[in-house]
C-alpha positions in Angstrom: 176.0 48.1 9.2 173.4 45.5 10.1 170.8 46.8 12.4 167.6 44.8 11.8 167.5 41.0 11.6 167.0 39.4 8.2 165.6 36.1 9.3 162.5 35.0 11.1 164.5 33.7 14.0 166.2 37.0 14.3 162.9 38.8 14.5 161.7 36.4 17.2 164.7 37.1 19.3 164.3 40.9 18.9 160.7 40.7 19.8 161.5 38.7 23.0 164.2 41.2 24.0 161.7 44.1 23.5 159.0 42.2 25.5 161.2 41.8 28.6 161.3 45.5 29.7 157.6 45.9 28.8 156.8 42.8 30.9 158.8 44.1 33.8 157.1 47.5 33.6 153.6 45.9 33.5 154.5 43.6 36.4 155.7 46.6 38.5 152.7 48.7 37.6 150.1 46.1 38.5 152.0 44.7 41.5 153.1 48.0 43.0 151.4 51.1 41.5 148.0 50.1 40.3 145.1 51.4 42.5 141.4 51.2 41.8 139.5 54.4 41.1 141.0 57.8 40.6 142.4 60.3 43.0 140.1 63.3 43.5 141.2 66.5 41.7 139.9 70.0 41.7 138.5 72.3 44.4 137.4 70.6 47.6 133.6 70.7 48.2 132.2 72.7 51.1 132.2 71.0 54.4 128.9 69.4 55.5 127.7 69.6 59.1 129.0 66.2 60.1 132.5 67.0 58.9 132.5 70.4 60.7 131.6 68.6 63.9 134.5 66.2 63.3 136.8 69.1 62.7 136.0 70.7 66.0 136.5 67.5 68.0 139.7 66.7 66.2 141.1 70.1 67.2 140.0 69.4 70.8 141.7 66.0 70.9 145.0 67.2 69.4 145.1 70.3 71.6 144.6 68.2 74.7 147.3 65.8 73.8 149.9 68.1 72.3 149.4 71.3 74.4 147.9 70.3 77.7 149.7 67.0 78.1 152.6 67.7 75.8 155.4 65.2 75.0 154.2 61.8 75.8 156.8 59.2 76.7 158.7 57.7 79.6 161.0 60.7 79.8 158.0 62.8 80.9 156.5 61.1 84.0 152.7 61.0 84.0 152.3 61.9 80.4 151.4 58.4 79.2 149.0 57.9 82.0 147.3 61.2 81.4 146.9 60.3 77.7 145.4 56.9 78.6 142.9 58.5 80.9 141.9 61.0 78.3 141.5 58.5 75.5 139.6 56.1 77.8 137.3 58.8 78.9 136.5 59.7 75.3 135.8 56.1 74.3 133.6 55.6 77.3 131.6 58.9 76.6 131.0 57.5 73.1 129.7 54.3 74.6 132.6 51.8 74.3 134.0 49.6 77.1 137.8 49.8 77.2 140.6 47.5 78.3 144.3 48.0 78.8 147.3 45.7 78.2 149.9 46.6 80.7 153.5 45.4 80.4 156.9 46.3 81.9 159.6 48.4 80.3 162.5 48.4 82.7 161.2 49.7 86.0 158.1 51.3 84.3 154.7 50.0 83.5 153.2 51.1 80.2 150.0 50.1 78.5 148.1 49.8 75.2 144.4 50.7 75.2 141.7 49.2 73.2 137.9 49.5 72.7 135.7 47.2 70.7 132.5 47.3 68.7 131.1 43.8 68.5 130.1 42.4 65.1 127.2 40.4 63.9 127.2 37.5 61.5 131.0 37.5 61.2 132.0 38.8 64.7 135.1 36.6 65.0 136.6 38.5 62.1 138.3 41.7 63.4 138.9 45.0 61.6 141.5 46.9 63.7 142.1 50.6 63.6 145.2 51.7 65.5 147.4 54.7 66.2 150.4 55.2 68.6 149.9 57.9 71.3 153.5 58.4 72.4 155.8 61.0 70.9 159.5 61.5 70.2 161.4 62.6 73.3 160.6 66.4 73.4 158.1 66.8 70.6 154.6 67.8 71.5 153.4 65.4 68.8 150.4 67.3 67.4 150.7 65.7 64.0 152.9 62.8 65.0 150.8 61.3 66.2 148.1 63.3 67.9 146.2 63.4 64.6 146.3 59.6 64.3 144.9 59.2 67.8 142.3 61.9 67.3 141.3 60.3 64.0 140.8 56.9 65.6 138.6 58.4 68.3 136.4 60.2 65.8 136.1 57.1 63.5 135.0 55.2 66.6 132.4 58.0 67.3 131.1 58.0 63.7 130.7 54.3 63.6 129.2 53.8 67.1 125.5 54.1 66.0 125.9 51.6 63.2 125.9 47.8 63.1 128.5 45.7 61.3 129.0 42.1 60.3 132.6 42.1 61.5 134.0 43.3 64.9 135.8 46.7 64.8 138.5 47.2 67.4 140.2 50.5 68.1 143.7 50.4 69.7 146.1 53.1 71.0 149.6 51.8 71.0 152.4 53.0 73.3 156.2 53.1 72.6 156.2 53.4 68.8 158.9 56.0 68.8 162.6 55.4 69.3 164.3 53.9 71.3 161.5 51.3 71.2 160.8 51.3 67.5 160.9 47.8 66.0 162.0 46.4 69.4 160.3 43.7 71.5 158.9 46.4 73.9 157.3 48.4 71.1 153.6 48.6 72.0 152.2 47.2 68.8 154.7 44.4 68.8 153.5 43.4 72.3 149.8 43.8 71.2 150.0 41.9 67.8 152.0 39.1 69.5 149.2 38.6 72.0 146.6 38.7 69.1 148.5 35.8 67.5 148.8 33.9 70.7 145.0 34.1 71.1 144.5 33.1 67.5 142.5 36.2 66.8 141.3 36.6 63.3 142.4 40.1 62.4 141.4 40.4 58.7 142.6 44.0 58.4 144.7 46.4 60.5 144.6 50.1 59.6 147.2 52.2 61.3 146.8 56.0 61.3 150.3 57.6 61.3 150.7 61.4 61.1 147.6 62.4 59.0 147.3 66.1 59.5 149.6 68.1 57.2 148.8 69.0 53.5 150.2 71.5 51.0 149.3 72.4 47.5 152.7 73.9 46.7 154.6 72.2 43.9 157.7 70.4 45.4 156.2 70.1 48.9 156.2 66.3 48.6 159.3 64.2 48.7 159.8 60.5 48.1 162.5 57.8 48.2 164.1 57.3 44.7 162.7 56.3 42.2 159.2 57.0 43.4 159.7 60.7 43.0 159.3 60.0 39.3 156.0 58.3 39.7 153.9 60.2 42.3 152.7 63.9 42.6 155.0 66.6 43.7 152.3 68.3 45.7 151.8 67.1 49.3 148.0 67.5 49.2 147.0 63.8 49.4 146.5 61.1 52.0 148.6 57.9 51.4 147.8 54.2 51.7 150.8 52.0 52.1 151.2 48.3 52.5 153.6 45.5 51.6 153.1 42.8 49.0 151.2 40.5 51.4 148.8 43.3 52.2 148.4 44.4 48.6 144.7 43.4 48.3 144.0 45.3 51.5 145.7 48.4 50.2 143.6 48.4 47.0 140.4 47.6 48.9 140.9 50.5 51.3 141.8 53.1 48.7 139.0 52.0 46.5 136.5 52.4 49.4 138.1 55.8 50.3 137.9 57.1 46.7 134.3 56.0 46.5 133.3 57.8 49.7 135.6 60.8 50.0 136.2 63.7 47.7 139.9 64.1 48.7 143.2 63.3 46.9 144.6 59.9 47.7 147.6 57.8 46.5 148.5 54.2 47.3 151.4 51.9 46.9 152.1 48.2 47.5 155.7 48.6 48.5 158.3 45.9 47.8 159.5 44.2 50.9 163.0 45.5 50.6 161.9 49.2 51.1 162.3 49.8 54.9 160.4 53.1 54.8 157.2 51.3 54.1 157.3 49.7 57.6 157.8 52.9 59.6 154.9 52.5 62.0 152.8 50.0 63.9 151.5 48.2 60.9 154.9 46.6 60.7 154.3 44.7 63.9 151.2 43.1 62.4 153.2 42.1 59.3 155.6 40.2 61.6 152.6 38.1 62.9 151.3 37.4 59.5 148.3 39.8 59.6 147.3 42.0 56.6 148.0 45.6 57.7 148.4 49.0 56.1 149.5 52.5 57.1 147.4 55.6 56.3 149.7 58.7 56.4 150.4 62.1 55.1 153.9 60.6 54.5 155.4 62.3 57.7 159.0 63.3 57.2 158.7 63.3 53.4 156.3 66.2 53.7 156.2 67.5 57.2 159.2 69.6 58.1 158.3 69.8 61.8 158.5 66.0 62.1 160.1 65.0 65.5 160.7 68.5 66.5 159.4 70.8 69.3 157.6 72.7 66.5 155.1 69.9 65.9 152.3 71.9 67.4 148.5 72.1 66.8 148.8 75.3 64.7 150.7 73.2 62.0 147.8 70.8 61.5 145.3 71.4 58.8 142.2 70.4 60.7 139.8 71.0 57.8 141.5 68.6 55.5 142.2 66.1 58.3 138.5 66.1 59.1 137.7 65.3 55.4 140.2 62.4 55.6 138.8 61.0 58.9 135.2 61.0 57.6 136.4 59.2 54.5 138.3 56.7 56.5 135.2 56.1 58.7 133.4 54.9 55.6 136.4 52.9 54.5 136.4 51.0 57.8 132.6 50.6 57.5 133.1 49.0 54.1 135.7 46.7 55.5 133.5 45.7 58.4 130.5 45.1 56.2 127.5 47.1 57.4 124.6 44.8 58.2 121.7 45.3 55.8 118.0 44.6 56.3 116.5 41.9 54.2 114.0 43.2 51.6 111.1 41.6 53.5 112.2 43.3 56.7 112.5 46.7 54.9 109.0 46.4 53.6 107.6 45.5 57.0 109.6 48.4 58.6 108.1 50.9 56.1 104.6 49.6 56.8 105.2 49.8 60.5 106.6 53.3 60.3 103.7 54.4 58.2 101.2 53.0 60.7 102.9 54.4 63.7 103.0 57.9 62.2 99.3 57.8 62.0 99.0 57.1 65.7 98.2 60.2 67.9 101.0 61.7 70.0 100.4 63.1 73.5 102.3 65.9 75.0 105.3 64.8 77.0 104.1 66.9 80.0 100.7 65.1 80.1 100.0 62.0 82.1 101.4 58.8 80.5 98.4 56.6 81.3 96.9 56.9 77.8 97.4 53.7 75.8 97.5 53.0 72.1 96.2 49.6 71.0 96.3 48.7 74.7 100.0 49.6 75.0 101.6 52.7 76.7 103.7 55.1 74.7 107.2 55.5 75.9 110.2 57.8 74.8 112.1 56.7 71.7 115.3 57.7 73.3 118.2 55.5 72.1 116.4 54.1 69.1 117.0 54.9 65.5 115.5 53.8 62.2 117.7 52.2 59.4 120.4 54.6 58.1 119.9 56.8 61.1 116.5 58.2 59.9 114.0 59.4 62.4 110.5 59.6 60.9 107.7 62.0 61.6 107.7 65.4 63.3 107.1 63.8 66.7 109.6 61.0 66.4 112.0 62.6 68.8 109.2 62.7 71.4 107.7 59.3 71.6 107.2 55.9 69.9 106.2 52.6 71.4 109.0 50.3 72.4 110.3 47.9 69.7 108.4 44.9 70.9 105.3 46.8 71.6 105.4 48.5 68.3 105.6 45.1 66.6 102.4 44.0 68.3 100.6 47.4 68.0 101.4 47.7 64.3 101.1 44.1 63.5 104.4 44.0 61.7 108.1 44.0 62.2 109.5 47.4 63.1 113.2 47.5 62.9 115.1 49.8 65.3 118.6 49.8 66.9 119.6 50.5 70.5 123.0 52.3 70.3 123.9 51.8 73.9 126.8 49.4 74.2 126.5 46.1 76.1 129.4 47.1 78.4 130.8 43.7 78.4 134.6 43.1 78.5 135.5 43.2 74.8 138.0 40.4 75.4 135.8 38.2 77.5 136.0 35.3 75.0 139.6 35.5 73.9 140.3 31.8 74.7 138.0 30.6 71.9 139.8 29.1 68.9 139.7 31.4 65.9 140.3 30.8 62.2 143.6 31.9 60.7 143.5 35.5 59.4 142.5 36.0 55.8 141.3 39.1 53.8 138.2 38.8 51.8 
């Protein structure tokens, strides 16, 4: 029986036949499965103070939405409006100006809500962070999608004091759930279509979809076939999902997350013929040609209370959700490109800070007529040094104003005022913008 070829041509043919499945596997791996970095393994580190604060606020947001307001949809009159008012109030307390996009659904008026942090040198490029705030008919929606909304609110809070090259926009979408899902009146469909009409340059859309449930039990994670053979069986990770067009964005996001967060993560660039990959608002941005991904705990593939009346705050793992949210905040910061001081400015700032720390400080209760280098001292309130550092034991009490400090110290003292401008974030929507690209 002849098994192996006896000629050179036969060996070439056999080699080619063997190379085909290997080539297919390599194509599939690098096109679909490959992600930069490694998923975190091992015990999670202790929570730092910032993450503990995020945990507390996440629980407050989810409890407000799922318990006090409850199911949020047109079947429950007033619930959507109450949600809008709560989210708008939180954004405004942080310091953002908000805007709504109202539209009609039958005899009802519904609205998307957005808030924007203007960018710097690349302000026409927009990094969008979104989550839907409505729920399935009678579900309280703690995890789906109270956690997504709460996550977006806290990312906005974490990034508020920092400056970025690109604009960051936060959006709460209405009507993601059936019967509006993938329909013209789906909130994100309406919103993304307006973005395209305005030629807005959305370079990345990050949609938070059900991000609050985790389990270390083997078999707690399910997948569509054949992905159950390729991914972990424990549902203890956060997932990053995009389509082939958004592949570079998926890899960029998970790479940033793994760099900044010590938490398990998995990613996939799903083939376009897998419908499950488009089960949230990122799908709407795909339809308009924008790069978009979904960040999720995989919802129904892990969360047994999905779309039920048992989707309540006690099912949410707020500690792990807080870890994810803090990591996502740094991911968004990486996408937006935090503005850096030039080396010369840094040197001048250090000199200025050193000189100012040597200046005497008067008690806040004493008269404010005393002058330093001919300039009065005034409270620092609202100003922060690079990377959020406040220098000197008396820094919280007083420093000269930015311009005065420049003259008094004879150098450039860099500081940031964190108060928002309050302008309408969409005041210049009629300007032509470049077509969206991801870089």
